[in-house]
C-alpha positions in Angstrom: -3.1 14.8 19.9 -5.5 13.2 17.4 -6.1 9.5 17.7 -5.0 7.5 14.7 -7.7 6.5 12.2 -5.9 3.2 11.6 -3.8 1.4 14.2 -1.9 -1.8 13.4 0.2 -3.8 15.9 2.0 -7.1 15.4 0.1 -8.1 12.3 1.1 -11.6 11.1 -0.1 -13.7 8.1 0.8 -17.4 7.9 0.0 -19.7 5.0 0.0 -23.5 5.2 1.7 -25.0 2.2 3.1 -28.5 1.4 6.5 -27.6 2.7 5.2 -26.2 6.0 4.1 -22.8 7.3 5.0 -19.8 5.1 5.4 -16.7 7.4 4.3 -14.2 4.7 3.9 -11.2 7.0 5.6 -10.9 10.4 5.0 -8.3 13.1 3.8 -5.4 11.0 2.8 -2.2 13.0 2.0 1.4 12.1 -0.4 4.2 12.8 -2.2 6.4 10.2 -4.1 9.6 10.8 -6.8 11.3 8.7 -5.2 13.2 5.8 -1.9 11.3 6.0 -0.3 9.1 3.3 1.6 6.0 4.2 3.7 4.5 1.4 4.5 0.8 1.9 7.6 0.0 -0.3 9.6 -3.0 -1.0 10.4 -5.7 -3.6 7.8 -8.0 -5.1 6.9 -10.7 -2.6 7.7 -8.7 0.5 4.1 -8.8 1.8 2.9 -5.3 0.8 -0.3 -6.4 -0.9 -1.1 -9.1 1.7 -0.9 -6.4 4.4 -3.4 -4.4 2.5 -5.8 -7.3 2.0 -5.5 -8.2 5.6 -6.7 -4.7 6.6 -9.6 -5.1 4.2 -10.5 -8.6 5.4 -10.1 -10.0 1.9 -7.6 -12.8 2.6 -8.4 -16.3 1.5 -9.6 -18.7 4.2 -6.3 -20.7 3.9 -4.4 -17.6 5.2 -4.2 -17.2 8.9 -4.4 -13.6 10.0 -3.5 -12.5 13.6 -2.8 -9.1 15.2 -2.4 -7.7 18.7 -4.3 -4.7 17.4 -6.1 -3.9 14.1 -8.3 -0.9 14.8 -10.1 1.4 12.4 -11.8 4.4 13.9 -12.4 2.6 17.2 -13.6 -0.6 15.4 -11.7 -3.8 16.1 -11.3 -5.3 12.6 -10.1 -8.6 14.0 -13.4 -9.3 15.7 -15.6 -8.2 12.8 -17.5 -10.9 11.0 -17.5 -10.9 7.2 -21.1 -9.5 7.1 -19.9 -6.6 9.3 -16.8 -6.1 7.2 -19.0 -5.7 4.1 -20.6 -2.7 5.8 -17.2 -1.1 6.0 -15.7 -2.1 2.7 -16.5 0.2 -0.2 -18.2 2.5 2.4 -15.6 3.7 5.0 -12.6 1.8 3.7 -12.1 1.4 -0.1 -9.4 -0.2 -2.2 -7.9 0.6 -5.6 -6.5 -2.7 -7.1 -3.4 -3.0 -9.2 -4.9 -4.1 -12.5 -8.3 -2.6 -13.3 -9.0 -4.9 -16.2 -9.1 -7.9 -13.8 -10.9 -5.9 -11.1 -13.7 -4.5 -13.2 -16.4 -7.0 -14.3 -16.4 -7.3 -18.1 -20.0 -8.3 -18.2 -21.4 -5.1 -16.6 -21.3 -1.5 -17.7 -19.2 1.1 -16.0 -22.4 2.8 -14.7 -23.7 -0.4 -13.1 -20.4 -1.1 -11.3 -20.1 2.4 -10.0 -23.6 2.5 -8.7 -23.5 -0.9 -7.0 -21.6 0.1 -3.8 -23.5 3.4 -3.5 -26.9 1.7 -3.6 -25.7 -0.9 -1.2 -24.4 1.5 1.5 -26.9 4.4 1.0 -30.6 4.8 1.0 -30.6 6.3 -2.5 -32.4 5.8 -5.8 -30.8 4.6 -9.0 -31.1 8.2 -10.4 -29.1 9.5 -7.4 -26.5 6.8 -7.8 -26.2 7.7 -11.5 -25.8 11.4 -10.7 -23.1 10.6 -8.1 -21.3 8.4 -10.7 -21.3 11.2 -13.3 -20.1 13.7 -10.7 -17.1 11.5 -9.7 -16.2 10.5 -13.3 -15.9 14.2 -14.0 -13.8 14.8 -10.9 -11.3 12.1 -11.9 -10.9 13.8 -15.3 -13.1 11.7 -17.5 -14.8 13.8 -20.2 -18.3 13.1 -21.5 -18.9 11.3 -18.2 -22.5 10.5 -18.7 -21.9 8.7 -22.0 -19.2 6.5 -20.3 -21.8 4.9 -18.0 -23.1 2.7 -20.8 -19.7 1.5 -21.8 -17.9 -1.7 -20.8 -14.4 -1.9 -19.4 -12.9 -3.3 -22.6 -14.0 -0.1 -24.4 -11.8 2.1 -22.2 -8.0 2.6 -22.3 -5.8 1.6 -19.3 -5.7 5.1 -18.0 -9.5 5.6 -18.2 -10.1 2.2 -16.5 -7.8 3.2 -13.6 -9.7 6.5 -13.3 -12.9 4.6 -13.1 -11.5 2.4 -10.3 -10.6 5.6 -8.4 -14.1 7.0 -8.9 -15.6 3.7 -7.8 -13.4 3.7 -4.6 -14.6 7.3 -3.9 -18.4 6.7 -4.4 -19.2 6.5 -0.7 -16.6 9.1 0.4 -14.4 6.7 2.4 -12.2 7.7 5.3 -9.4 5.4 4.3 -8.3 4.5 0.8 -5.8 1.7 0.0 -4.1 1.9 -3.4 -2.3 -1.2 -4.4 0.3 -0.2 -7.0 -2.4 1.7 -8.9 -0.1 3.0 -11.7 2.0 -0.2 -12.4 0.4 -0.9 -15.8 0.3 2.7 -17.0 2.9 4.7 -19.0 4.9 7.4 -17.2 2.7 10.3 -18.3 -0.5 8.7 -17.1 1.2 7.6 -13.9 2.0 11.2 -13.0 -1.6 12.2 -13.8 -3.1 9.5 -11.6 -0.8 10.3 -8.7 -1.6 14.0 -8.8 -5.3 13.1 -9.0 -5.1 10.8 -5.9 -3.1 13.5 -4.0 -5.6 16.2 -4.9 -8.6 14.1 -4.0 -7.1 13.0 -0.7 -6.5 16.6 0.4 -9.9 17.7 -0.7 -11.7 14.9 1.1 -9.2 14.6 4.1 -8.8 10.9 3.5 -6.1 8.7 4.9 -4.3 6.8 2.2 -2.1 3.7 2.1 -0.1 3.5 -1.2 1.5 0.2 -1.9 4.4 0.6 -4.4 7.9 -0.6 -5.3 8.7 2.8 -6.9 10.7 5.1 -4.7 10.2 7.9 -7.1 6.5 7.8 -6.5 7.1 7.6 -2.7 9.2 10.8 -2.8 6.4 12.7 -4.5 3.4 11.6 -2.4 4.4 10.1 1.0 4.1 11.6 4.5 5.3 8.4 6.1 7.2 5.4 4.6 7.3 1.8 5.7 10.0 -0.3 4.0 9.2 -4.0 3.9 11.5 -6.9 3.3 10.7 -10.6 3.6 7.4 -9.9 5.4 8.8 -7.4 7.9 8.9 -3.7 8.2 12.7 -3.1 8.4 12.5 0.7 8.6 9.8 3.2 9.2 9.7 7.0 9.5 8.7 10.2 7.8 9.5 10.5 4.1 12.2 13.0 4.8 13.9 10.8 7.4 13.8 7.8 5.1 15.3 9.6 2.1 17.7 11.9 3.8 18.8 9.6 6.7 18.1 5.9 5.8 19.3 3.7 8.6 18.7 0.1 7.3 21.1 -1.4 4.7 18.2 -2.6 2.7 16.7 0.9 2.5 20.1 2.3 1.5 20.3 -0.4 -1.2 16.9 0.5 -2.6 17.9 4.2 -2.7 21.1 3.4 -4.6 18.9 1.7 -7.3 17.1 4.9 -8.4 18.6 7.8 -10.4 18.9 11.1 -8.6 18.0 14.2 -10.7 21.0 16.4 -11.1 23.4 13.8 -9.7 23.1 10.7 -11.7 24.8 11.1 -15.1 23.3 9.7 -18.3 24.6 6.2 -18.9 25.9 5.9 -15.3 25.4 2.5 -13.7 22.8 2.4 -10.9 23.2 0.4 -7.8 21.8 -3.1 -7.3 21.1 -5.5 -4.4 22.7 -8.9 -5.0 21.1 -12.2 -4.1 17.4 -13.2 -3.6 14.8 -13.0 -0.9 15.2 -16.0 1.5 12.5 -18.6 2.1 10.1 -17.7 4.8 8.9 -21.3 5.2 9.4 -22.8 8.7 11.3 -21.1 11.5 12.7 -17.7 10.6 15.6 -16.4 12.7 17.7 -13.3 12.7 17.8 -10.6 10.0 16.3 -11.9 6.8 18.5 -9.5 4.8 21.9 -10.6 6.3 22.9 -12.9 3.3 22.5 -9.9 0.9 23.9 -7.3 3.2 27.5 -6.0 2.8 27.8 -5.0 6.5 26.3 -8.2 8.1 28.0 -9.7 11.1 27.6 -12.7 13.4 25.0 -10.8 15.6 22.7 -10.6 12.6 21.9 -14.3 12.8 20.4 -13.7 16.3 17.1 -12.0 17.2 17.1 -8.4 15.8 15.8 -5.8 18.2 13.9 -2.6 17.3 16.1 0.4 17.5 14.7 3.9 17.7 16.1 7.3 16.7 14.0 10.2 17.7 10.6 11.2 16.2 9.5 7.6 15.7 12.1 6.7 13.1 12.4 2.9 13.6 14.6 0.3 12.0 15.4 -3.3 12.6 19.2 -3.6 12.5 22.1 -4.4 14.9 23.7 -1.1 13.7 21.9 1.1 16.2 23.1 4.5 14.9 23.3 3.5 11.2 27.1 3.9 11.1 27.5 0.3 10.0 25.3 0.7 7.0 27.0 1.6 3.7 26.3 5.0 2.3 
């Protein structure tokens, strides 16, 4: 069996604030192989983006990151210094950020920003970096690629800027790409194009991909594995088929009720919703964080919640071991 490209065990992120310690990410764990896509899904504030930044080593100094294991291709990311992480970032691990207009530098041309990482990580000339940039801009569907190199980010549309971000992430042919809600600011048509593009490039280059999203429709189209996050924890994890066809955690079921189902949801029909708000994660956190919003909670939910497993690695954190307590 092939070893995972990325292996994460018991990842935690704590933030010191005036009110105490905010436990933003708690006990995250997953494996990802080459060519696989893991979608991390959940509400805003569930810790999805922080998990991605922790893997990249891009957290602020005020954030405390800890993990029993954070391994990329045999490299212990927990012990790597920032200078050593810079050798990996943009080279073997790349990230596509949520909003390209805030990620691209408005003072530099597209060509300069595309070439920067390539020149940093490769013994290449500026002409070679330029040729690589033109090649990738073409591959991500940007016409007249060479003329785009002299343009600035504000001269491009949102869809083109996102394509530039994808090209930038691919400049050094990374083994792992992390896409943090890369289609949030785009219209539906452009979203579909960007997702197809990412999937095609991933297969072509045999990259592993982590896609952070709150859109289960996106997950259904692209994921091999799904990790559902709530209040800093992964509450359910499994293959995309298992999650969509046999969801075990009440929160996962609630999310699925919130999306329309083609052929089943009638026009004008009310969609489901999850009442309440995410609880505070400041100070000591006990029991199931979802219990106050759950329609099948019971006294045991206030105690420690064990991990329950159901064949093929399908894992959820709930006292309802077989899922029968969760509402359909």
